C-alpha positions, -999 to 999 in steps of 0.1 A, spaced: -139 -10 40 -154 -46 27 -186 -25 12 -167 -3 -8 -145 -28 -22 -173 -49 -34 -183 -16 -53 -156 -22 -72 -146 -43 -101 -116 -65 -100 -108 -55 -64 -96 -68 -35 -96 -58 3 -68 -71 22 -65 -65 56 -45 -60 80 -43 -52 119 -29 -53 152 -53 -75 172 -73 -98 141 -102 -107 132 -119 -128 100 -110 -117 72 -78 -106 84 -41 -112 87 -17 -103 107 14 -86 106 29 -52 90 19 -46 52 41 -55 26 35 -60 -13 57 -92 -12 24 -119 -18 1 -95 -33 -5 -97 -71 0 -66 -83 -12 -57 -126 16 -45 -146 -4 -14 -152 -7 -10 -116 -7 24 -97 0 28 -64 -18 56 -31 -3 53 -1 -4 73 35 8 70 61 41 72 88 77 76 59 96 42 70 57 28 60 60 47 33 97 45 21 96 2 31 62 -3 10 80 22 -21 107 -1 -22 88 -37 -29 62 -20 -56 100 -13 -73 112 -38 -69 83 -61 -80 82 -31 -111 62 -2 -101 71 27 -114 81 52 -94 60 78 -113 28 58 -102 38 56 -71 14 85 -55 19 94 -12 8 120 15 30 122 45 16 119 82 38 146 97 72 161 85 72 156 42 108 150 49 115 136 5 103 172 -8 130 191 17 159 173 -2 
């Protein structure tokens, strides 16, 4: 991941691990301490509870729902309802 980030202009990697290593953080991912650009698009993948939390944080930060894209790991109950 670090090599990919180095090739992207303006990209920043914030890595969170259960067992932290150098350059990583511990704990659950949150957007509360991330400086999101006003024109950001988010691409999420993972379990539904994780994505719901991050999506809510993004919307509360001013990112429109139309700029949040996701792929569910597991049953897609958002589509079913």
